[in-house]
Every structure is written in C-alpha cells, then in structure tokens.
LOKOL-53967 format. One record per residue (C-alpha): x negated, z, y negated. Coordinates in steps of 0.1 Angstrom, whole numbers, padded with zeros to 4 digits, always signed. Example, Ala and Ser with C-alpha at 12.3 -4.5 7.8 and 13.67 -1.06 7.14 Angstrom:
2
-0123+0078+0045-0137+0071+0011
//
This chain:
366
-0079-0292-0054-0068-0294-0090-0085-0277-0118-0081-0239-0115-0070-0236-0151-0043-0263-0146-0031-0245-0114-0026-0213-0134-0011-0231-0163-0035-0216-0189-0062-0229-0213-0098-0227-0205-0101-0201-0233-0074-0179-0219-0080-0142-0218-0080-0121-0186-0046-0107-0194-0032-0142-0200-0045-0153-0167-0031-0123-0149+0004-0127-0165+0005-0164-0156-0006-0158-0120+0021-0131-0115+0047-0155-0128+0036-0183-0106+0032-0161-0075+0068-0149-0078+0080-0185-0081+0059-0199-0052+0059-0169-0028+0068-0181+0008+0095-0155+0010+0112-0171-0020+0107-0207-0006+0112-0203+0032+0119-0240+0037+0093-0255+0013+0058-0259+0029+0046-0274-0004+0054-0242-0022+0034-0222+0003+0004-0245-0001+0006-0243-0039+0009-0205-0036-0024-0204-0017-0041-0227-0043-0028-0205-0071-0041-0174-0053-0075-0189-0048-0076-0200-0085-0067-0165-0097-0092-0149-0073-0120-0170-0089-0109-0168-0126-0101-0130-0125-0137-0122-0117-0159-0127-0148-0190-0137-0129-0172-0162-0106-0153-0176-0136-0186-0182-0153-0200-0200-0123-0168-0221-0120-0170-0231-0157-0206-0242-0151-0205-0258-0117-0168-0263-0108-0152-0255-0074-0183-0264-0053-0204-0238-0071-0241-0240-0080-0249-0265-0052-0260-0296-0070-0289-0318-0061-0326-0308-0064-0354-0331-0075-0374-0317-0046-0352-0337-0022-0330-0309-0009-0298-0293-0021-0296-0258-0036-0280-0247-0004-0312-0256+0015-0332-0235-0010-0309-0205-0006-0313-0208+0032-0351-0207+0029-0355-0179+0004-0322-0158+0006-0312-0161+0043-0282-0182+0034-0270-0158+0006-0265-0171-0029-0283-0151-0057-0252-0157-0078-0233-0132-0057-0216-0155-0032-0224-0155+0005-0221-0182+0030-0206-0174+0064-0173-0171+0081-0145-0161+0058-0124-0148+0087-0086-0146+0088-0070-0144+0054-0052-0112+0045-0014-0110+0046+0009-0112+0017+0019-0083-0006+0055-0074-0005+0080-0060-0030+0110-0038-0025+0133-0016-0045+0148+0018-0038+0173+0040-0057+0170+0078-0057+0190+0106-0073+0179+0125-0103+0174+0156-0081+0151+0136-0058+0131+0124-0089+0127+0161-0099+0116+0176-0066+0101+0145-0049+0114+0130-0017+0106+0105+0011+0127+0073+0010+0131+0048+0038+0123+0013+0025+0135-0017+0045+0115-0050+0042+0114-0083+0059+0077-0087+0068+0051-0102+0092+0041-0079+0120+0015-0083+0148+0027-0102+0178+0026-0078+0207+0025-0105+0234-0009-0117+0222-0021-0086+0203-0024-0107+0172-0050-0131+0185-0026-0161+0187-0038-0169+0222-0016-0168+0252-0021-0135+0271-0041-0120+0242-0074-0138+0251-0099-0141+0223-0101-0174+0204-0132-0196+0210-0158-0203+0184-0150-0234+0164-0174-0262+0176-0174-0280+0143-0186-0252+0121-0201-0229+0148-0180-0200+0136-0190-0203+0099-0155-0212+0088-0169-0239+0065-0188-0271+0068-0215-0285+0046-0218-0321+0038-0249-0338+0024-0249-0371+0004-0275-0390-0015-0275-0394-0052-0299-0406-0078-0311-0370-0082-0316-0364-0045-0294-0348-0018-0261-0333-0029-0248-0305-0007-0212-0294-0008-0194-0268+0013-0157-0265+0021-0133-0250+0046-0136-0264+0081-0108-0288+0088-0106-0280+0125-0103-0242+0123-0089-0240+0087-0117-0216+0077-0111-0191+0105-0143-0198+0124-0125-0199+0157-0099-0221+0174-0070-0213+0198-0068-0237+0227-0038-0220+0244-0014-0209+0217+0008-0179+0223+0043-0191+0231+0059-0162+0213+0043-0166+0179+0031-0202+0181-0006-0192+0176-0001-0173+0143-0005-0139+0159+0024-0125+0139+0062-0125+0138+0087-0121+0110+0108-0089+0115+0128-0063+0096+0109-0031+0093+0116+0003+0077+0088+0023+0063+0090+0059+0049+0076+0060+0013+0066+0093-0003+0080+0094-0038+0063+0120-0061+0081+0145-0083+0085+0133-0119+0089+0096-0111+0112+0076-0134+0131+0043-0134+0108+0013-0137+0079+0030-0119+0062+0010-0091+0045+0027-0062+0017+0009-0042+0017+0016-0005-0016+0002+0009-0015-0017+0042+0023-0018+0044+0026-0055+0034+0026-0085+0058-0002-0087+0083-0024-0118+0081-0025-0147+0105-0045-0139+0137-0054-0103+0129-0058-0108+0092-0057-0076+0072-0023-0064+0060-0013-0067+0024+0003-0040+0003+0038-0029-0003+0050-0024-0039+0081-0003-0043+0101-0003-0076+0119+0029-0084+0154+0032-0099+0168+0067-0107+0206+0068-0105+0226+0082-0134+0235+0119-0129+0271+0130-0137+0260+0162-0154+0224+0159-0166+0208+0133-0189+0171+0127-0187+0151+0122-0219+0114+0117-0210+0107+0149-0191+0135+0170-0206+0170+0174-0192+0201+0175-0214+0232+0194-0202+0263+0193-0224+0283+0226-0218+0319+0226-0229+0333+0260-0238+0366+0273-0250+0369+0285-0286+0375+0321-0274+0341+0323-0257+0321+0310-0286+0341+0331-0310+0339+0364-0291+0307+0358-0271+0304+0355-0233+0280+0352-0204+0283+0320-0184+0265+0308-0152+0249+0274-0151+0243+0256-0118+0209+0238-0123+0184+0220-0100+0166+0253-0099+0196+0274-0089+0220+0295-0110+0209+0305-0145+0226+0330-0168+0233+0319-0204+0244+0344-0231+0268+0330-0257+0265+0349-0289+0297+0356-0309+0302+0330-0335+0282+0303-0318+0288+0269-0334+0294+0236-0316+0262+0216-0313+0240+0246-0308+0212+0241-0283+0199+0267-0258+0165+0259-0242+0153+0269-0207+0116+0262-0206+0101+0247-0175+0134+0237-0159+0131+0200-0167+0113+0172-0149+0078+0177-0136+0051+0158-0156+0040+0129-0134+0005+0127-0149-0002+0164-0153+0009+0199-0146+0040+0217-0158+0075+0205-0164+0098+0196-0193+0126+0218-0205+0163+0221-0198+0183+0218-0231+0219+0230-0230+0240+0216-0258+0271+0237-0265+0304+0219-0273+0335+0238-0284+0367+0225-0269+0399+0227-0290+0430+0237-0268+0457+0210-0267+0482+0226-0243+0492+0259-0259+0522+0279-0247+0546+0294-0272+0530+0328-0268+0495+0314-0273+0507+0295-0304+0522+0327-0318+0490+0347-0312+0469+0320-0330+0494+0319-0359+0490+0356-0363+0452+0352-0361+0454+0325-0388+0476+0348-0410+0450+0376-0407+0422+0352-0416+0442+0337-0445+0442+0302-0430+0469+0277-0440+0484+0264-0408+0514+0245-0423+0522+0217-0399+0515+0182-0413+0552+0172-0416+0557+0202-0439+0525+0198-0459+0515+0176-0488+0536+0146-0479+0567+0168-0478+0559+0184-0512+0555+0149-0527+0589+0138-0514+0605+0169-0529+0590+0161-0564+0609+0128-0566+0643+0141-0556
//
C-alpha cells in the first residue's frame, strides 16, 4: 500500500483538521455509490479510509511515523521478532495499544441524504421520511453469505485470526510482519457454499425509507446523524450511519432571521391614521395587534417568545411585525373628494402635477 500521507494527499506535517478535510473530499470522490462501475475507486476508497483511521488517531499516527504500516514489529537481536515477544509477555496484545486477532467483518458505509421541510416544521419539529439506496441484510442467508444461512467455516490459512504473520531473516535476526489473510480477506472465516441471492456478501442493495426525527429549531444547512441507518457491512458487518442534510423551504409570509421571525404587515392609511385592532394568524394561533393612531410605516411590534425555538437551549426567539402603510391607488370619485376635503382641512397642497410648478413656468414665458 502507498504511503498514508500520499493516499490522503497531505504533507507529513499536516494538522488533524487538514487530514480530516482531505479525507472527506477524497471519500466523496471515491465512494462506491458515486463510482458504481469502477472497482478501482472502491479499492482506493478502502485504502483512504484505512489511512485516515490511522492518521486521525494521534497514538497510531505516531507509531506509523516511527515504524510504517507494519507497526513496531521489527527484528530483535535476541533472534525473535517483536511479535514473538508480545506473544510471550502480553498474550498477543501489543503494549502500544494495538491487538492482534480477528478483525471481523468490516462495518458498512455511511450514507448521506437530504430532506426539505417547511418553516412551520422547523419551528414545531417533525418526523420526515428519508429515502436512501442502501445495503440491507440478505434475508435468504440471514447475512452470513452462505447458502441456507449456515455459518461460515474458520479460515484454514489464518485459523480465524483474519491476518497472517510472515517471518523472514535479516542481518538483525528474524523480521515478523503481519497483514490481512489473502484467503479470507481479513474476515477470519470463509464461505464454501455462497448464497445464490447475494453472491456471498450477505447483503443486497435496495431502496429503503427511514423516519427521521427532526428537532424544533433546526435550520437550513444542519446535518443530523442517525446511528445505524447506513449500509450494513458485508457478512453481518455493523451498519454505518445516515447523515441527513436539512433544507428549510422559504415561507410566503414569514422570514427567518436567526431565531426571530419577521412578518411584514400591510395596512391601509385609514387604520394607521385612526387606529385599529387587527388579528394576526401566526404559527401559535391568532394574535391580537393594537395599532395606535398615527402609527408610522416601518414601525415594529414585538411578540416575545413566538419565534423559533433555540436549538441549543431553552426558550424561543421573537416574532417581529413590521408595519407597512399602503397608499390607495384605485380611489373612486367620492373617495377622492373626501380626501381632497381632508387635505383642505389639513392645509395640504394637492395641486395635480400637470397644474403645478411646470404649468406656472410655462405661464411665465407667455
């Protein structure tokens, strides 16, 4: 296998965040779902995942930097490898934190999906059905990969360990290396009679719909993790996780600003001039709003606690009602006369534009 740093396309001095960002980028590019007809991409995906698993752990990264992929298993001047010493004094367990033994079936892949909800659902919370194409357990073999569901047999090459150790001589003595068993691919068991339905994988690709609980207060861009709803692993491997990206649809009446809601209420000039009581239809039911006489356009009325719930705490934002005065454009002759009388009483000049300043200027040059 290539150098782990080269696989992740980072320098050996890369920070943990740089390694994580590079891994996520490569995982999206190489994921089997994005490359269904490219076996090489799937193999590269597994290599990148293994490299990230090692380099994302500070202790394992230190071991890799010191000893490489094989780990601290170099030769010993006493004639045996370090692996032999660990077997004698630590029952096969490495004091560096690793442990020899069967790795078992690998876990399944994590999945990603997106769901759109309404603003009301984001305020009160909801349950959304999320559809994904995923790997599910083969019912014909119960996930074992064997015809009829019989248990796989122990691999004769590694005796169920999932890895084989090789000893070679060097000038320093015996060198012991360990790697995945080629016969069982690290499973520790082999299937002699493969299931005809799933071909020995123990899983099938199907469309599934899962209900996902969406908490109140969620906003666009949030990602929810649903444990165990990803793809199941090969031959009863643990299921991955499902990551659901949230998008909140635009509401025709309310605008969201953080955890506050903005509602623009249009009122006729008569109501703001004389005062009125109006009824608002909010997400919390009908609310009364008193308009004081002489209210100006742009005024804001606040309803505390009627906004969006705080996702990371208690309480809610506020509902802000912005008042906008509408100027009438379809006056009848009677309404025009009444407004003209009102203007006369207020001392307002309402001379139409065609008889205003331009007309006086024209008269001056006659």
